N, C-alpha and C positions, 0 to 999 in steps of 0.2 A: 502250298499246303502239304503237310507231312503226314496227314492222317492215314491215307491209303497204304503208304509204305510201312508205317508203324503197325497198322492193323494186320497187314499181310505177314510181317515178321512175327508178330505175336501169335498168329494162328499157325505159322510154320513151326515155331518152337513147340507149341502145344501138340501139333500133329505128330511130331517126332516122339514127344513124351507119351502119347497115347499108345504107342506101339510097345511100350514096356509091359511086362507081365504084371498081372494084378497081384499085389502083395499087401499084407497087413489089412485085410478086409475088415470093414466096420461090422459091428454086431448088428444082427437083424432088428434089435430093439430100438435102434436110432430113429429119429423122426426127421424126415426130409420136408422142407418147406418149399413149395413151388409158388413163387411170386408171379401173379398174373397182372400186369399193368393195364388191365382192361376192366370194363364194367361187368358185373355179374350177368350171366345170360348171353354174353357175346361168344363168338366162335372160339377164341382162344381160352376163355373161361371154361367152356364146355369140354374142350379137349383136355385141359389141365385136370379137370375132375374125373374124366374117364381114365386118364393115365394114373392118377392118384389111387383110384379105386382098384384098378387092376394090379398095380404094383403091391399095394397093401394086402390084397387078397391072396395072391399067389407067391409073392417073393419075400414076405416077411416084414420089411421096414414099414413103419407108418408114414404115410404121405399126406400132408395137409396143403390146402390151397389158400392163399391169401391174396385178395384183390387189392391192388394199389393203383387205381387209374389216376389220370391227370397229367397235365404237362406234355401231351402228345406221347405218353408212355414214359417220359423221362423220370417221373417221380419214383415209380417202381424200379426202373432200370438203374437209376443212381443208388437206390437203396441196396440193391443186390451187389452192385459194384463195391460198396463199402462193407459188405458182410464179410465175416470170417471165411477165408478160403478153405473150409473144411468139408465141403460137399453137402452140408446140411441145409444150405440155402441156394436155390437155383432160380433162374429166370425163364419164364415162358416168353421167348422172343418171337415176335411176329414181324411183319414187313416194316413197321415203323422203326424197328431196330436198325434197318438199313437205310430207311428214308431220312431219319433225323440227321445223320452226318452229311447227307447230300444237301440238305437244306440248312446246314450249319446251325442246327439246334443242339444245345448242350455243348459239353466239352468234346473237342475233336479227338481227344485221347481216351474218352470214356469207353468206347466200344473195343478199343485195343486192350482193355482191362478184362476182357472176357475170353473164356476158353470154350470151344465147341464141344457139346456133348452129343446131341442127336437132332437131326432134321426129322421131325415126326410126321408132318403131313402138309399137304397143300390144299387149296380150295379156290374156286373161282371168285372173282368180283363181278357183280351184276348190277346194272341199273334197273330199278324197279319202279312201277307206278301201281296205284290201286286198280283193281280190275274194272271199276266203273269209270276210269279215266278216259278222256276222249283220245288219248294218244296210244294208238295201237302199235306203232313202231317208233324207232329212234328218229326216222325222217319226219314223222308227224310232230314230234316234240320239238325238233330243231326248226321246223317251218314256223311253228307257233312262236318260238323264241325270237325268230327274226321279225315276226309281225308285231311282237309286243316286247321290245327291248327292255331288259331289266325287270320285267314283271313275273317271269317264271323263276322258280327257285329250286335248287338242288341241294340236298343235305347229305351229310355223312358224318361218321365219327371222325373227328379231326380238330383243328386243321393240321396240315402237315402229315397226314396219314397217306398210305398208298391209295386209299379210296379217294382222297382229295386230289392226289396227283392224277389219277385217272380222269376225274372230272375236268381238271385244268387242261389235260391233253385234248379231251373231246371239245371243250369250249373253244380252245384256240384253233383246233383243226377245222371246226365248223364255222368259226368266226361269228359266234353268237354272244349276246350279252345276257347271261343268266346270273342270278344272285346266289352266291354260295352261303349256306347256313351251316356252321359247324355245331356238332353235338359231342357230348362226352363219350359216346359209343354208338354203335349201329342201332341197338335196341331203342334208345330214346329217339333217334331220328326216324325210325319206323313208326313209333307212336305218333310223332308229329305228322307223318305222312297219312296215317290212318285218320287223324283228326282233321285233315284238310289244311294244315298249316304250311305245308311245303308241296311242291309239285311232284318231285321225284327224289329218289335216294340212290346213291351208289352204296351197295351193301356187300358185306362178306356173306357168301352163300349159306354157311351154317346158321346165321341169325335169321334168315328168311326162308329156309328150306320148307318149313311146315306151311307157311302162307303161300308159297309158290305151288306146292303140291295140292293144297286145298282150293286153290283158285282165288284166294283173297288178293294176291298180288300177281302182277304180270311182269315178266322180264322183257326188257327192250334190247339190251346188248350186254355182252360179256367181253372182258379184256383177255380171256384165255387164248392161248395160241390156236386151239381148235375148239369146235363146239363141244361142250361138256355132255357126256352121256346122261347126266342128271337133268340137263336142260336142252334137249335136242332141238327144240324149236326156237331157241334164242341164238341169234347170229353173233359172231365175233365182231369186234371193232374192225378188224382187218377185212372181213367180208363186206362191211358197209362201204369200203373204199375211202373212208374218212382218214384213217391213219394206219400205219403199220405197227403201231404200239401194241405190245401184248405183255401181260404180266398176270401172275396169280399171287395170292397171299400165301406166304409160307409160315409155318409154326415150328419152332424147335426149342430145345433146351440148351442154355449156356450157363456156365458157372464162372465165378471170379477166377481170373487168369492164374493166380498162384495156388489154386487147388492142386494138391499132390497128384502126380500122374496115375498112381494106383487107384485113387479115389475117383478120378475122371473115368478111368476104365470101368470101374464098378458101376458108376452111374450110367454109363453108356450101355452096359449089359442089362441093367434093370429096365431102362426105358425101351431098349430094343426088344427084349424078351416080351415085355408087356404089349408092345405094339403088334407083335407077331402072334399073340395068343388068338386061337380060333374064335373065341367069343367076342373079341374086339371088332372083327370085321363088320358084322351087322350093326354094331353100335356106331362105328365111324360112318358107315354108309348112310345110316338114318340121319346123321347130322351133316351130311354133305362134305365130309372130310375124307381125303384120299391119302392113304398111308404112303410114306416114302421110306423111312428107316435108314437113312444114310447117317452113320454115326462117326464121331471122331474126325480124322483128317478130311474125308470127303465133304463133311458139313462145313469145315473151315474154308475149304476151297470155294464152295458155293457162296458163303457169306462174303468173302473177299470180292468175288465177281459181281454179286448183286449190288454191293455198295457202289462199285464203280459204274454199274449200269444206271443206278438212280442218280448219280452225280451227272452223268451225261444227259439223262432225260430232263432233269431239273434245269440244267444249263440251256438245253435246246428250247425248252418251253418257257423259259424265264420264270420258273416257279420258285417262289421264296416263302419262307416261313412267315406267318403273320404274328 
């Protein structure tokens, strides 16, 4: 399989290009389109709109968000890959951007067609149940799953998402039989949970932050490397002793790989400046988003590594796209 090499070479070339000085800057009147391959109201959609608003308010260019969910994010991703490489269309890339090649979904060369712009933020993945659920802990849930094979269900946005991967890791580590129910996004899966149609949901934190804070939902476990300050009472998967697997969801901006270096540099500047604006901090915090701000070459290095990590995890857990 040649994907990893091609992907790494592509990002290496772009990383060098991004060190070039910004030239031929585009006019502030241009319109930038952020394609979010996720459902409205999801974590990446929320982040896209926060960034669009901030860039438009302070830096001049108009920024619009277009939701293109479906196909495990491949519909929106492929659309941006085919867009003109002029910097006017970019992709909000989340963890599925790295998971898809690991599960051999879509073209292996597709992701090599993107250039890194900015790693914007990260956020925890958390398994949640309704507050009135009889399952107070992950152990409670797994015990019930062993007693009632196949009768308990776990939902997430997926299949083939990082949330689905987390479920498969837990399921195999605990040796339980639970039914996986995929939805088009986390928000619809939470609606199903609230309606009593599924037992539990693996969610991205921004989508459930308000329900966790209000007490409508209860967190059972997170796959973060350490306990999140936002959820101090929720143990990590590593703490449970089930698995050493840890992962968080990442959100970043990428552009078609042939986008000119000076335009990539300008895009990086806009997104980085917006992310660092003082008024952004409370907005991100309220949504459970933790800013990173690694732009250009560092984001390229991160993406290359995480693709390799997910390939290893998928192989070890025998996870395949459905």
